[in-house]
N, C-alpha and C positions, 0 to 999 in steps of 0.2 A: 530271425532273418531279419534283414532288416527296410527290408518292400512287403508292400500289403496293399491287396487290390480290392476294390469294393464296387457297389453300384449305387448311379443313382440318377436323378432325370432331368431335365433343364426344362424351358419354358420356350415355346414359340409356337405363334399364337397361338390355338386349343389344343396343340400336341403336347406329347414330352416325349421327347428323342432321346435318347441313352448316353448318359452319361458312364464313362469308365475312368474311379477315382486310383490314379498309381499315389502313393505315399513313401516314400524311400528318405531314409537313414542315413547319411555319413558320417565322414570326422571332420573333424574344421570347426571352427567357430562358430558359435552355436548362433544361426537365421533360423526362419524359414519361407521361404517364397514358395508363391502359388505363379501357376504358368497355365497358360490353356487359354488366356483368353475372358482374363476374370474380368467384371467391370467393380464399380465401389463398393456395392456389398460385400462382395465375395471377398476382396481382395483386406476389408474389416474384419474378418470373422478370423483372421488368426488371431485374433486379441479376445473374442470371446469365445474361442475354442482356451486359448492357454486359460482363465479365467474359470470355467468351466471343466477342464481336468484338473485343475486345483484346489476346485471346494467344490468336487467332489474326492479327495483327496487319491486321487490319481496323482505319478511322478509326471511331468516334462520333461522329453530328455532332450538337455544342454547340448543336442551335435548339432547338425546342419540339415536340415528339413529342406526337401524337396516334394509339392504336391503336383502333378499332373494333372490337368483335365482333359480326358479327352473324350472324342476330338479337338482338337485342339483352336481349328476356324469356327466351332460352332460358340456364340458370344453365351456366356453366363454370366445370368443378374439373382438376385435375391440372392436372402439368409440361408437358404434350404439344400444347399452346400455345410451348415454348419454342423450336423450330426455325423455323414459319413468321413471328414476330410477328423474330427475326434476322433472313430471309431479304427482309422485307417493307420495316425499317431500311435493310440493305444497298441494295436497290432503288429507294427513293425515294428514298437518299441518293444514287443513280448510281453505284454502285461495283459492280453488276452491273446486269446488262439485265430489263427485268421481262416481256419477251416471252411468256421461256420459261412464269413463273408461275401462268399461270390455267390452263394445259394440264393439268398435274397437282395430287397431294394431299400432303400435309407432315404429319408431325409427329414425335416425338421431342422428351427432355427431354436441354437444353444442362449438362455437366458448364464448369468456368469456365475449364479449359484449352482449351474447345473441341471437346472429343469426345462422341461422342451416347449417353444413355444409352436401355435399355428400357423402353419404356412399358405399362400394365397393358391390354386389351384388344386389340391389333391386329386380332386377327381379324373384331372385328367392323368396323373400321373396313377393313378388308381384303376384303369384304362390301359393303362400302358402295361402297367408289370406283370395284369390279370390276361393282357396276349400276350406277355413273353413267357409266360407259365411259372412266375418266380413269386415268394413272398413279398406283402411289402410294412416295413417296419416304422412309422410313425407319431405325430404326436397325439394325444391323446383326445386332442379336442378339436383333428382332423377328426376322428373314426366314425364318424357315423356320415362323413360325407362319405370316404373311400367306399362304406359298405352296402353302397348302394351298386356296387359292381356287382351282377352279377358272375360268383364264380375265383373273386378273387378271393386270397386268403391274406388278413388283415393283420396283423398285432401292433398294438397300441400302447406304447407307454408316458409318463409322463415326467422321469430326469431319466438324465442321461444312466444311473443305476443301475435301471431296473431294463436296458437295453445292456449292459456290459452282464449281469447277473444272466441274462438269457442268455447270452450267446458263451458263456462261459459252462450253462448247465446248472449254475445253483437256483437258480431260479425259472424257472423256463416259464414264458409273458406264455396265455392261453390263446388260444385264436380268437380275434374279434366277433361277437356278435352284439347287434345294436340292441342300447338300454330300450328303446323307443322300437318301435314297427314303424319307417322310417313311408313304407310307400300306404301306410294305412290312419295318419295322423291325418282326424276331420279338420281339415280349413274353414277356416272363417267364410259365412256366407257372402254371398256377392251382390253387387246391386239386380232388383228383377225387373222384367221386358214391363209386367203389368203396374209396376210402378210411373210409367209414363203415361202423363193421359193423354186419347185422342190422339195424331199424327198417324195414321192407320198407312198412310203412303209412307213414309218414312221407317215404321216398323217392316213394312214389307221390304225396303230394301235392305232393313240392315238384315234378314233372316234372306235374303235372296244372296248379298254377301255372305254372312258365314256361310249359307251352304255351298258359296264354291271358291270359299276364299279369296272374292275379289276386293280392290282395292273400292274404297267411298269416299265422295264427299261431301259434305253436308250444307248449303249453305239457308244459310236466313237471319232475320233481325235478332237483337237480342234478348235472351229472354227465351227464344221458338223452343229452346230444349234438345238443342244441338250436343250438347257436353255430355249430357244425361243419356238420354240413346246411344252418343260412342261409349260409355261407360258399362251401357249393359253384353256391349262386346264379346268381351268375353265371354259372359257369360249362357249365350249362347251356342259357344265352342263347344267339339269333345273334347274329354281327358286328356292330356295329352299320352300316347304311348309311352311304348319305357326306355324305347331308341330316344325318340326326342324330348325326351324328357331329361334325359341322358344329354343328352345335344346342348340344350338350354342350360342344365346347370353346370354342363361343362363352363361355357363360357359367362357364367352369374360368378364360379367358384376362382378365374383368373382375372377380375374385376373388382374383386377384393369387398364385393356386397355379400359375403358371407355367403353360410348355407344353410337357407329355411327347410324340415322337416315338412311341413303344415301343409306347404305351397309347395313346391318342389313336379306334383303331377300337374297342377296349375298351368295352364297356357300364361306367358309373362304379358304384360299389360303395362308401354311405358307413356310416358306422355310427357316430354321436355319440354319449358320452356321456351317463348317464341322468340328470347334471347340467346338458345344456344348458336352452339358456333358449329363452324365444316366439321373443323373433326372431335366437339361434342360428336355429334353425330352420324359422322362415317366410322370413329374412332382412330387416330394418331400416337404420337408422342415421340421422342429419340427411341424409346421399346415400346414399339407399338398394342397400345392398347385398345378392348374393342372400344366402339360406342355404343350411342341410342338402339343403332339399325340392327346391330346385333346381340345387345342385349333381349330385343325382339323376337328373337328368331326364334322359329313355330309360336309367335303369339301376335299380338296386337301396336303398332306404332301410333299411337295419337297425335297429331300436329294440329294442336288447337288456335284459331289465328291464323291465318296457314300465310296469307299476305304480310303478317310483322314478323316472316322470319327471315333475314338475310336472302337473298335471291342463290346467292354464290353458295349459299350452307343446303338449298334446296336442292341445286344441282345435284350435287352427292348420293342423292336419293336415284338420280337418274339409270345406272348399271344392275343398282341389285336391285331395285325392282323387277328387271328384267333377270337377271340370271339367279336372283337369291346365294351370292357372297359380294364378299367385295374384299379386294387386294393392296394393303398398305406397305407401300415402299419407302421407305429411310436409307438414308446415308448408309451403306452397310446393312440393311434390316430389310423382309420382307414377312409378313406376315399375311394370311388368307384366315377369314373370318367369314363365318356361316352370316348373313341376311338374308331368311325363305320369312318375312315377316307381313303383315295383313296390314295396309296401310289406309287408316280412318282420318281426316282432314275434316275440320271444319272454320267456316269463313262467313266474315257477314257481306251483304251486297253490295254494301260500296262504303266510304269512311267513317259516313256518322251513323251507321246501320241499320236506314230505315229506311233504303228505295222498296218502295213494292207492297209496304203495311200499310195500302189503304188508308182508310181513315183512322185508322191506330195511332200516325204519329207522320208525321209530313216528313218527306228528308229535303236536307239544304245541300245538298252533293249537284255540283253541275255535272254536264254527261264529260267534260275533259275527267273532274276529277273521278269518274266513276271509273274510266279507262283507263287514267293512269294507276289507280289502287287494283282492277285485276290483273292489270298488266306485269305487276311483280309474281305470281305466279306465270314462267317460261307454258309458251306451246306446247313444246315437247313430254313437259315433264304432264301435264294436264292430260293432255295425250296417251299417257300411262296408265293416266287414274280409267278404272273402268265403269264407274257411276258417278254422276252429277245430280245431287237429290236433292229439291229447293224446300228446306223446310218451316210453313208459316208460321205467323204467330195467330195463337188460338187466342180467339174474344172470349170472355168472364165467363157467357153462357154455354159455351162448348165447352170449354173447364167443367161446370159442370156435371155438363151431362155425363161425359167421359169417363166423372169419378164415379157414377153408379156402373159404367161396365167397364174395365180395364183392359179388354181383351186375353188373349194369352199371354203365360208368364210366361216366365225363360225357358222350364223343365219343359214344358210344352212345345215350343220352339225348338229346344234344343232336339229334342225326340226327331220331330221330322230333318233337324240340318242334320243328325246323324246316319238317320237313312238314305236319307241323300247321297252323303257321301258315302255309304259303303257303297252305296249302286256306284260313283263313278269311279272307283278302288273296284268293283268287281271285273266295271267293263273296261278301263282300260290303265287300270292301275296309277293312276295320278287323278288329281282335281283338275275340273272344269277350267280353273284361270292357269293351267301347267298346261292344258295341251297345246301341243306345236308336229309342224309340218302333216306326215299323215295322218297322225293321232286328230289333228284336228279335221283336216277332208273327210276323215274316214266319218268321225263322232260326231260330227257338226253340218252334216253335209243339209243340201237344204234342197227344197222340191221345187220347181218352176217358178210358182208362184211368191213363195215368200224371197225364192232370189231377184225378182225384180222388184219386188218391197226393197228388201234393202238397196239396192242398187239403183233405185230409184232417190231414196233418203241419202246416202252417199251422195247423188251428185244435186242434190234441193241445197243440203245443209254443210255441204263443204266438207265431210270426214277424211282422214287420212284412212288408209291402208291398215294402219294398225289398228286404229277406229273401228275400221271395218270385222278385220278379224276376234277383235274383244266383244262388237253386239254379237257375234256369234256363238262364243264363248257364254256370254252371258245369258243368251236366247237360248242353250245345252241345259242350262242354271236352271233356268226357269221351266221346260219343261221337263226337267227332271223331280224338277217338286208338286210339278201335277202330274206328275205320274204317267207323260206320256212321251214316246218311244221316239217319234218321230217331232221334231219343231216346226211348226204351225205357224203362221204370220201371226198370231197375235202375241203369241212367243216373242216374235220379234220384233213385232210395234209398243210392247209392254219395255225390250231392251233401249229402243231408238228412244223411249221416251225419256231413257234416263243417259243422256250425252247433251249434256243443258247449256252448261260454259265455252265448249268447242264448237260449237257452229260456227258457219260464215257469217260475218255482219254487213 
């Protein structure tokens, strides 16, 4: 039979749409044509496939070969189609049977020697194949990653010959079982909150942010501990659920960062440099790739020296902070990436960094310079950050005293955070920072004294309607941490105290 049909998967965002590969051999001058919107790496596969077949002691048919990648309007990119194209040519030319091809899915890049090289995005492919109830045959280097998908049937091979032996029945491949238990590998320890001396107010804010998934901005002079505090936030958060871990690992998989079995259940922590562009943060490119906000999905995005970022780059954060996803549109291409991240940022109070530093160091900045520095962060973005916390410099004497009593460690705080998050999920099915509409009105209901306090604060401080709702959510988290069913004036007062930088001047 001169026609062979088999299945592969393309890449579209973090999805892996099905691609049907049809290989037809016809009489005529020897040629190989690939149709179906292939990009350059796919068009080059004909040379890799020819070399792999010849070096694996197969015959490359001297006929007119047409390869159709359907659907024809879906762009195809990458070298993942090498393996199914090679198998299709072998089946169409009668060198291997066609009967077993449509029962499985195949992905993999071929070396000229016939060896299989790993591909990017193996995890989304395994998820899609498992949903379609078809086995997946892929390079051995991708096997541990694909095996994370519960219920997936994985067959891993190192060479094209091994796969052909499996399809002919001469040397069947065993179903892959991970050589290491990727779900139980011990991850390296994270920085501990007890190592931060003093700064009890900032530690309290960090715990509240972790408990309700609230965004946080730390402001203080250089050396006050802002970055040290921010790096401790992932250690306060509970471990990712399996669904969350697969989502985050899928984003990492398509971004060519590789798979790390030791940390796949740990929440991501991304800290891009302040020279990062808007595309680096949001994602993009002619073939859209995820940016830092998507790589931080279900984890923490830390922006140090916030005013030093390009203002246009920071503005791309506004929509993802509200929606938890971002759509990247290019000419003829569109990709949707998840971006449900917890933002924590740090900044100095002025260009020299010593405004309000007391007797430690005097500030040399003029009021105009201070205003210009702070105005690098737009009001709408600042309004979307739940908590603004000042982190003052500690005196040497205070550091020495704090050293004798470092306070709660990360494990104790994480226990309280876990208990608080479980309460939120039992009550509303989501975290407090995500409460909207009827849920917000129902679960953040205020009594008459609390409502008067909040309205008075809005009038005196010039807070926006968005800040009004964010204060309610923040007060709800404070009450949950302290074990109160109703929001009290004390909870509201503490929440209002965390809105420092967006007040009316």
